[in-house]
N, C-alpha and C positions, 0 to 999 in steps of 0.2 A: 056678830060671829067674829071671832079672833083668829084672823088668817095670818100666817107668817110667810115673809118673803122667801122665795126659794134660794139656796145657796148655790153658787156657781164658782168655778175656778177663777173668775174674773172679779169676784166681789170681795170687798173687804169686810171682814168680820169686826164688828164693834162689840166689845164685851160690855158687860154692864158695870165694869170698874171704871170710875172717872180717871184714876191714875193711869191706867193702861191705855185708855183712849188718848189721854194728853201725850204720852210718849209716841204713840203711833202718829198723831197729827204733826208733832215736831219733826219726826223723821221724814214725813211726806213733804213738808214745806222746806226742809233743809236741802232737799235734792239728793240725787245719788252720789255715792262715794266711788268715783271712777279712778282706775289705773290710767297711767299715760298711754295714749294711743300707740299701737305698734309702729306706724311710720316714724313717729317721733323717736322712739327707742332706736330704730334702725339708723336714722340720721345721726344721733348722738354717737353710736358705735362707729359709723364711718369716719366721723370727725376725729374720734380718738385715735383711729388706725392711721388717718392722714397725718396727724400731729406726730405720732410715733415715727412714721416714716421720715418727716422732716428732721427730726432729732437724729435718727439714723444716718440720713445722708450728710448731715452736718458734721457727723463724727467720722465719715469715711470719704474723704477727698480722693481724687484719682491718685493711684499708686504707680508711679513711673518705674519702668525697668531701665537698667544701665546697659548700654550697648557700646562696645569698644569700635567706634567707627574709624579711628586712625590709631594704629600701633605700628611704628616704624622704627628700625634700628639699622644704621649702616656702618660701614668700615671707617668712616670719617668721625665717628663719635657723635652723629647726629641721632638723637633719640626723641621721638615725638609720640605722646600718648594722650589722645584727647578723645573723650567718649561723646554719646549723645543720649538723650533720655527719650524713652518711647511710652506712650500711654495705651491703655487698652483700646481696642477698636470702638470708635464712637464717642470717646470721652475727650474733653478739652479742659485745658487749665492754663491761665494766663502766666503763672509763675514758670511752669514747665516751658511754655513758649519763650519766655524771657531768658531762661537758662540756656536753651538751644540756641538762641540768637547769640548770646555771649560766648558759647563754645564754638560757633561757626565763625565768629570774629577772630577768636584765638586760633582756629584752624587756618584761617586765611593768612596769618603771618608766617606760616611755615610751608605754604603752597608752592613757593618757587625755590626751594632748596637747591634743586639740581642746576639752577641758573646762576647760583652764586659762585664767586671765585675767590682764590687766595684764602686768607684766614676766615673770611665771612662764610666759607663753604664748610667750615669744621666746627664740631662741638656745639652746635645749636641744639639745646635740650629743653624739652617741656615734659617734666616727669610727674606722673598722676598718683595722687595718694587718695583714694576714695576710703570713706569710713561711714558706716550706717549704724545709727542707734535706733531705739524705739521711736524716738521723736524726730530725728534729723538725718538727712542724707547730705554728707559733707563731700564736696568736690574741691580738692585742694591741688595746686600745681606749683612745682618749683621750676623756675625758668632760669637758664643760664645760657652764656655763649663764650666763645673762645676770647680770651684776653690775656695780654701780658702784664696787666696791672692787677692789683688786689681789689677788683671790683666784685662785689657780691652779686649772687643771683637775686632773683625777685619771686614774690609769691602772689598768685592769683587765686581767689576762692569764690565759690558759689554755694550757698547752703540752702537747702529746701526743707521746710517745715512739713513733715509728713502728716501731722495732726491738723494743722490749719490749711494746708494746700497753698502755702504762700512762700515767697522768697524772703529770706531773712536778711536784714540790712546790718551794716556795722553798728548803727545805732541801737538795734535790737540786741545785738550781742554784747555791746558795752552795758546796756541796762541789765542784763543778766548778771554781769559782774559787779554791778553797782557802781559804775564809773561813767564818767564822760571821757572824750578823747584827750582833753588836756591832762586830766588826772592820770590817764594811762601813760602818756609820754613822760609825765613827771616821775612816775614810779620807775620807769625804765631808766631814766637819767640818773636818779638818785642811787639806784642799785649798782649802776655801772661806774659810779664816781670813784669808789676805792680801787677798782681795777685800772681805771685810767690814770689816777693820780695817787699812787701808793706813798706812803710816808717817806721823806727823803728825796723824792724825785725833784730835780732841779729845773723842771719846766712843766707847764700846765697843758693837759690834754682836754679837749671838749668833744661833745657828741654833736655833730652838725647834720642838718637835714633829717632829723628823726621822722619817720613816716610810718603810719599804720597801713599795711598792705593787704592783709587777709586774715581770716580766722576760720576756726572749726568749732563745733560744739560737741562735747564729750557725752558719754552716756549718762553722767550725773547731772547734765543740763548747764554745766559750767563751760564758758568759752576758753579757747587758747588763741592768743593773738600773735601774729608775726609782723614784725616791723624791721625796717632797714634804717641805717644811719651811718655816718663816717666818723671814725675816731681820728682826730687830727689835732694839730696845734690850734690853740684858741684863736690866734691870728698869725698867719704865715708871714704877713708883712712886718710883724714885730719880731717874731722868732720862728724859725722853721727848723725845729729840733727833730721832727720825724717826718716820714713821707706820707704817713696816714694810710688808712685802709678802711674800706666799706665793710660793714658787718650785717649779719641777719640775727636779729634777737627774737627769742620765743619767750612770751609771757604766759605763765601757767600758775594758777593758784597764788597770784601776787608774788611770784618768784620769777627772776629773769635769767635766762642762759643765753649764751652765744652758740649758734649753730656752726660746727666746724665743717664747712662746705669744701674745704680744700683737701683734707685728708679723707674724707668720706668714710669715717669709721662707723657711722650709725645713720639710719634713715631719718628724714625730716619728721615723720610721724612714726611713733613706736609700731613694731610689727603686729603686736597684739591688738592694736586699735584700727589696723588697716585691713580692708576688705581683701580677701584672696580671690583673684580672678583667674580664668583660664581662657587663653594662654596667659602665663605669668606676666605681671608688669616688671618694669626695671627694678623696683624695690623688692620684688621677690626674688628675681634670678641674680641680681648683682651681688647681694649681701650673702647669698648662698654659694658664691664663687662659680656660677654658671653662666651660660649665654642664653639669649633669647631662642624661643622655639624656632627652628629653621635656621638659626645662626644670623649673622650680620648680612645685610644687603651689600654686595661689593660695589665699590665706586671706582670708576676709572681714575687712575692717579696721573694727571698731567704733571709736567715739571712744575714743582712748587715755586712760588714767588717769594722773595724776601719780604719780611714784615714791613721794613721801610726801604723804599727804593734808593734812598740816600746812604743807607748802611748796608752796602754790598761791594764786591770786588769782582772786576773782570780780569781775565788772563788774556794776554796778547795771543790773538789767533783764534779765539773762541768767543762766541757771541752771547752765551748764557751766563748770567751773573750768579754769584753765590753770596748769601748773606743769612743772618739769623732767620730761622724758619724755613730754609731751603737747603737742599744738597743736590749736587750733580757731579757724578763721577766722570762724566764726559769731559770735564775740564781738566782732569788729571790722568790722561791716557798713559803718559810716560812715567808716572810715579809708581813706586813700589812702597806703600805706606806700612808703617808699624802700627798695629792696633792692639788694644787691650781693653777688657771691660772695666769700667770704673764702678766698682762695687758700692762705693759710698755715695754715688750720685742719687739725688732725689729731687722732685718727687717721681714716683713710678705711677703712671696713669692706669695701666691695664696689665693684667698677667701676661708675661712674655716680653714685655718691654724691658729695655736697659739703657744705660749711658756707656758711651765708648770713647776712649781717648785714641786720636788718629794723629800720626805725624810723619814728616818726611825730612830727611837731612838734618836731624837734630832738633827740629822745632823753629818756631818763628824767631826767637831771640838768638838763634845761632845761624841765621841766614836761610833757614828752610821754611816750612809750613807746619803748624800744629793746630789741632781742632779738638773740641769736645762736642760730640754729637749724640742725639737721642734716636734710639731705634724704637718704631712702633710696630708691634706685632700684628696689629689689625691691617695696616696698610702695607706692611712689608717694606718700609722705606726709612731712611734716616732724615732728620732735620738738624740744622746746625744751631748750636747754642753759643759757642765761642770760637774764633779763629784768630791766629797770629801768623803774619807773614813777614819774612825779611827779604823776600825775592823782589826783584826790580821789575818783573814781568807781570806783576799783579797791580792793578790800578783802580782807583775809586771812579764813580761816575763823573767827578769833576776834575779827573785828569791827574790826581796826586798819587804818587807811587814812592817806594823807598829811594831815597837820593834826593827828593824835593826839599827845598829850603823852607825855614819857618816863614819867610816873606811870601813865598809861593802858596803855602798852605792857608795863611791868613787872607791872601787875595782870592783864593778860590772859595773860601767860606767866609765871607764878609759878615760880621756881626753874629756869626752862628756858633762860634767856638768859645769854650770855657777853659780856663786854666786852673779852676778849683779842683783840688786833689781829692777826688771821690773814690779812687780806685787804687788803694795803696798796698794791699796784701800781695799783689803779684809783681808789679813793676813800679816801685816807688821812686820814680826819677822824674825827668822833665817831659811833660806831655800836655797836649791840647786835646779836647774832646768835643764831639757833637752828639746831641740827643734832642729829638723833636718833642718829648714830653716835658712839660714844665716841672713835673715832680721827679724827673730823672729816672723814670722807670721805663723799661723797654729797650729796644736796640740802640747801642752806643758805637760810635766810631772814634777810635783813639789814634793819635799820631805821637809816636815817641821820638825824642830828639837827642842827638849827641852833637855838641858844637853847632846847634841850630839847624842840623840836617836830619831829615826822617831816617831812622835806622829800622823801624818797625811799625807796622800798621796793624791794629787789632780791631775786630768786631766782637761784640758780646751783647746778649740779651739779658739784662738785669731785670727779671721778671719778678723777684721778691727780695 
């Protein structure tokens, strides 16, 4: 009996074809063709997302905000602008911490302004120039203080890389320019050479103590460098042809310019490249001919002191001296001076300031007193620039007055006086003079003689 096996869903049908049977057997022994298991796919997807997040975090370091923590302007010409950086809550960054530490150190240098006296209490300035590009946050400061010499201000800078979240070093900035520090200094020196030593000049000027002080990085990724140096004789011991002056140099796109910090005709950083803050910074209100928001903080004005205690005069019966940098009306209660505005006087430091001629009894060379003084609108007071007296009741701290002999003058100032004729346009005759500055800049005291007897004493501040 020919019985057939029953067919079930679980049985494999073998056809009578040998070829078909071979194919089926190969498929059986080859095993199933599986897709990757679902847990594996989920793991790979999570890893991809995690790696994407890592890349995203790498591209977005903490973005600090700029806060004006110190913004101060007073009637003594003290202007201090120092910010701080703040990160979003819960975020940290070592570069931002380092920048804030540097800003705090800078702020500490101006913390005791109210305890300073004399000229140290005036014109201490830290002027802030912030500039932000897509890549960099530049914090640039121009720092200066009162001086009677041609001393330049100085630059302090901190630059934050917004893409990398790092502090940019001077070496990094030099690399962007394709330079090292020596090459930068050489470029500045070479470009200043024609200005220092034009054709036909009978002496040689050199650039001394050239120093890279700060930098910023522009929107095009190229740096601007700020350097200081002193233009002076090659060797004063060999030839002292000029008194010399410190300068602030700006290197930009391989061209060098000198910043005119004395006339202040332009900001250190162009206005179009400087961030505009509210309240406005000095560079915003000053060049607009305005004042800071809220005006200047008033400062009590004590009796000013002379710049040099040796260069002053007392009047018999009065205890307060007068000298360059000071003025006291209480010394002259019995005087009826003639005054006139000296319109050609310069420089003028602030709007409302002016120079004034002041004289009594025909002036110093006629036996009276004459003076040139400067009026500050901010403080509402005068300061003396020059005074001549022919009166015998005015005396130096060392006891010399009109009528003293040459011998008495030399004895009172042993080894301190010069007879070199450095002041010829006003009184080109017989005189001796004193100045504490080796370059002959600042307060001077002059004794003018006729027949070896002092007939006039003069004080003058030769500040430029």
